[in-house]
C-alpha positions, 0 to 999 in steps of 0.5 A: 892602720887608721892612718892610711884613711889620708890616702883614700880621702886626699891621694892628690895633694899627698907627698911621694914620700917613703912613708906614704908610699909603705901606708899605700902599700899596706892598703893595697895589700891588706885593706879589705874595702876595694875602693881604698885598694883602688884608690891606692893603686892609682896612687902608687902609679903615680909616685912610681913615675914621679920624680920623687921615685928616684929618692924613695926607690933606694930607701925601699930596697933596704934590708928591713923592709918586707919583700912586698915593699922591696919589690915596689922600690925594684919596680919603680927602678925598672919603670924609670929606667925603662920609660923615662930613660931621657931624663937621666943625665948622662954622668949618672949612669956609672954610679946608677950601674954600680948601685944596681950591681951592689943591690943584685948582689945583696938580694942574690940570697934574698927575695928571689922576685925583688931580685928578678925586678933589679935584674930587669932593671939592670937589662934595661940600663944595659940596653939603653947604653949599649953599644956606646956608653957601655961596650962589653956590657955582658962581659963585665956583667959576668965578671963582676959576679965572678969575682969573690963578693963581699960574704955571698956563697958563690952559687948564690952569686952564680944563680944572681948572674944566670937570672941577669943573662936570662931576663936581658934578652926578654927585656930587649924583646918588650923594650921600647927602644925606637926601631933604629936602636932595636937593631943596633942592640940586637947586633951588640948583643949577638957580638956578646954571645962569645961572652954567654955561651963559655959560661953556660957550657962549664956550668952545664959540664960540671959534674958538681954543678947543682940541678937548680943552677943547671936548670937556670943555665938551660932557662938562659940558653933558651932565652939567648937562641930567641935573639937569633944566635947562630945555630952553629954558635950554640950547637955544642950546647944544644948536644948538651941539652940532649944529654941533659933529657934523661934528667927529670928535673932538668927535661922540661926546660932541656926540651924548651931549649932545644925546642927554641934554638931549631925553631929559630928563622935562621937555623935552616942555613946551617945544614950540617949542624942540622944533620948532626941534630937528626941521629940526637933525635933518633936516639930519642926513640927509646925514651919515647917507647919507655914513656908510652909504656909508663904512661908518662904523658909530659915525656911523650909530650916533651920527646914529640915537641922536639921531633915535630919542631925538627921535622917542620922547620926544616923538612925542606932542607932535610928532604934536599939531602938526598944522601941522608934519605934514610935518616929523615925517613926514620925521622918521618917514621918517628913522627908517624909514632907519635901520631898513632900513640896509643890511647884517646885523645884528649883523655889518655894522650895529648901529644898526637894533635901537636903532629898534624901540621907537620903532615901539612908542611911535608906535603906542601915541601914535596908537592912543590919540587919540579916534577922529576924529583917530585917523582923520586919522592912520592915513590917513597912517601905515598906509602908514608901517607897512605899509612898515615891515613890508616892511623889518623882514622884510627885516631879518630875512632870513638871509645867504648860506650861505656867509657865515652860516658864518663868523658867531661863535656869539655873532652868530648868537645876537645875530642870533636875539635881534633877529629875536625883537624883530622877531617882537615888533615885527610882533605888534604891528603886527598891532593896527594893520594887523590882517587886511589885514597877513596878506592882504598877507604872503599875496599875497606869498609866493604870488607868491614861490612860484608864480613860475616865471620867476624862482628865488627865494632861501630867504631870502626865503621863510623871512622871509615865513613867519616874519612869518606865523609871529610873528603866528599865535603869539600871535593868534588867527588862526582867523578869518582867510580866508588860512590855508587857502591858506597851508596849501595854500602849505606842501607847495609850499615847496622846504625845501632848508635848515635854517633854512627848514625850522625856520621852516616847522615853527614856522609849523605849530605856531602854526597847531596850533589853527586845524588843530583846527578844520579838521582836513581840513588835517591830512593836508597838513602832517603827513607834513612834520612826521613827516619832519622828526622824523628830522633832528636839526637841526630837533629843536627845532622838529619834535618841538615842533610835533608836541606841539603838534598832538597836544595841540590836535588829539588827537581828529581824529588816531586815523587817523594815531596807528599812523603817528605812534607808529611814527615816534616810536619809531624816532626814539627807538630811533635817539637821534636827539634830545637829552634835553629833546625826548625827553621833549617826544615822550613828552608828545606821544605822551601827548596822542595816546594819550588819544584812543584806544579803551582797548584800542589805548592799551594796545597801543601802550603795550605796544609803545612801554615794552616796549624801555625796561622790558627795558633797565631790567630789565638796567640793574637788575641792573648795578653802580651806576654813573655811566653806568647812572644816566644810562640809568636817570635817563633811562628814569625821564624817558620814562615820567613825561614820558608819564603826564604827559599821558595822560588818558583822561578826556575833557575839557569843553575849553570849560571850560578857559578861565582858571584853572579846572581843566577839568572831567571831563564823561564818564565814563571807560571801565570798569575800570582806567586804562591808566596804573595798569595799566602801573605795576602791572606796573613797579611790582616792577622800580622797587622793584628800582631803588630798592633799588640806588639808595636813596641817590642823590638824582636816582633817587629823584627821577626815581622820585618824579616818575612817581608825582607826575606820574601822580597829578596827572593820574589823580586819583582813577583812581590809587586803585588804587595807593594803598596799595602807593605808601604803603607803599613811600615810607614804606620809602623815607623811613625808610631814606634820608630825601629831600625828593622823597618828602615832596612825593609824600606831599603829594601823596597827602595832599592828593587822598586823605586825605578819603577814607574807604578810602584814609585808613588807608594815608595816616594810616600814611604821615603818621604815619611820615614825620612820626616820621622827620622828627622824629628828624632835627630831634633830630640837627640839621636844619641841613644838610637845609633841603630836607627841613624846607621839605617837611615844613613844606609837607607838615604845612601841606597836612594842616591844610588837607586833613584835620586828623583826622591831628592827632588821633591819638595816634601823631602828637606834635603838641608836637615838630612845633610846636617843629619849627617854631619851630626852622624859623623861624630857618633862613636859607633863605628858602624854608623859612622861607616854607613854616613860616610857612604851616605856622603859619597853617594850624595856628592855626585849629585852636585850636578844633577839634583839641583837641592843636593848642588844647593846644600853642598854649596851652602853647608859643603864647609861644614861637612869638611869641618867635620871631617877634619875633626874626625881626622884630627883625632876625633874618630878612631883611626880605623875609620880613616879610609872611609873619611878619605873616601869623602874627601876624595868625592869632594875634591872630585865633585866640587874642586873649586870649592874645596880648595876655598874651603880647605883654606878657610877651615885649616886657617884656626891655630890648633884646628884639627891638632894642636900638634900640627904647624901651619907648613904641615896643615898647607902640604896636607891642602895641596896633597888632597887638591892635587889627587882627583884621581887616585883614591888609594893615595888620597887614603894615604895621605890622610892616614899620615896625616891623622898620625901627625895630628895624634902625635903617633908618627913615627912611633912603634904604635904607629907601625903596628897599625 
């Protein structure tokens, strides 16, 4: 079709005519060239919204066209009606309506996709004209289609009417009606239910209604109940849906309709209707059992959805009907049957997972009654919840090894997530059943492990332990009297399987806090953990458990330390674990060493680190290449993870509650900190490595991380290193500036800038990185948003910790200020946030730092203009709170200047937005200047103003925000 080339070459000049639309559609569907397809699509979108669409869309619907072309015509009609309703003159409503009616009649026996689009267009017209211009719209639709239509058979007309009635509520939910109209139209639709309901009922109950018609009726009902049709008004139709469930053709749509009807938020008001539904649901038990026996997963799933929806949405209402307690208990037992449905999730069943939230809901409702009623409910439901625990642990069991091996990795992952959901449910159930639940699990485990007659499957043991671990992980079990027994049982478990071994490890890990209070029990579980460390299949569980034990029990571990270090060193050398587990293992050793005497720490550090130092020396001599880069990063990572947790100052663990930093109580032993000793020994080596890899940001980051982690852990103990590290950082940053060096500088400023003896090196470093960064700004900082972000955070930290840094002759405060103004216009949100933080820290120093006062006086107006530009639409709306903070700070710290600047900055017409009137600008100025105390209020004013600037005020889009 060679003429189609015109669309590809001159899409903008092409007229929107029927012929051209057809050519473009041909190009969109059949042209193999993707660029031509895209051009055609772009042009068609313009055509669809053009004024000419009214002419061509009817022509495209003519019966001699192919369905794709007719579909485009119908879509264009819908677009015009739904989005450009205001362009349609009132006197054309009637003719538009009758044209649509007749087109729908024509297409009722034609293409289904075109028919649906036409129905959606008429639905949109109805929503725009209800209730004033077209009262009784639905009644009229029903009437028009029930009259004998020109040669169109009754069944096709009936299906077309049902399609129209189905899409009407759906179109309402997606329509762009303004909020006040939504309410009016919803009310009008509610009044029309009286015209829809008898029709649906009549069609469902007629013996001669074909299956296709009934299925469409059920879809239509589903659609209408989503409009909050009162449950007592759809009651008899919902009963009809239950009658449709035995028909396989109607099953899915009937389930959908029932579920939608009973989950409407309003439905709990209709208690009598709900009570009548309970026996209907209970009557499905036979069909459910047959489906389970026949392995019919779809039917199980559908019935389960109905039972769970009724239980989940109405458990409170049904619990309150005390006279009907037996039928509600029967419903709960039916849900229990669904939870325990035979088969392994997700391979032979997918139903049980639907029920888990019901058990949360029911428990919440029971626990929310006042205590006398609660006692009554607990008598009935505690036994149910004990049964639930058994069912859940049965469902959590692994299949046989052979079966599990045949599962796909996706199935294994779904099963893992399912077990996590079961774990969360058990933890929740513990709130209701309490300590008795742990005793119950312990007894079962004890019976399993001491029973010599029967051989038990590992799956059974694993599931019980998994139940224990689920609870112990999040709930404080320290007072439970069954834990000593459990720890005693663990060594008796015959661990012959990876899944079981994993769960044993995680269970020990979950009990680490308990072990810290009962250190005598360490000797029975620690050997198991150290043995598991050597098994790559148990990597995650064994390493994380060792880390928990070393963190919680470090003061009880010195007798075991040499053994733990030896085993860890061995597995590190054999490279059994992946990188992240090696890092965790180093953190574990850091915790462990912290509790030893200094000379022992040094001895252990020496044996632990020497092999890596030797490796690093070798790597530093080699020519840089990708594989030795990975090795270097790995070694640097091991060191920094070790130093993250190696903290010899005894901390008062009791005060570690909440977010306050732990208080260091006893003074550290005299002499340098072991970490500092090691760092000083390897400092020269690290410098050599750096000189080779200075332009590799990952290696630089790994070097900075070692020092950053050490500084964070050691705090003032790091002091001996400050001057040499400052010097190295300065050299690094001057050669090749990288964000990680700025972040480390910020850390140093935070801890050492306010100490007199460390101020000179810190000051020199701060001035150096500032001047290097200023030169980056001169060359164009757009390619380095990360450097700009870190730089702004560094400047903010300096102002916060040590504003004296800004008194220096060598610091160009004016240039830093202007860099901030440039950074406010960056597209990266994190960078803009850090910049706003910088200005909010800077402005309060107008009063006490003369260079800051000078620059704010001279250039504050430029800052204000940049802020207004952003608020006017220059930056994302999500940053408005930060912009408001800077404005608030200006108002607080330089009020008289701000009132002058606001007047001048808002003077030019069209700034900061062409949508603003002078009155709106005026109001904004007055509102801002009035608020010097209430920051929350300033944020609201800025949000309001930015919406007006962007033309979003009062729109749905703004409301969603």
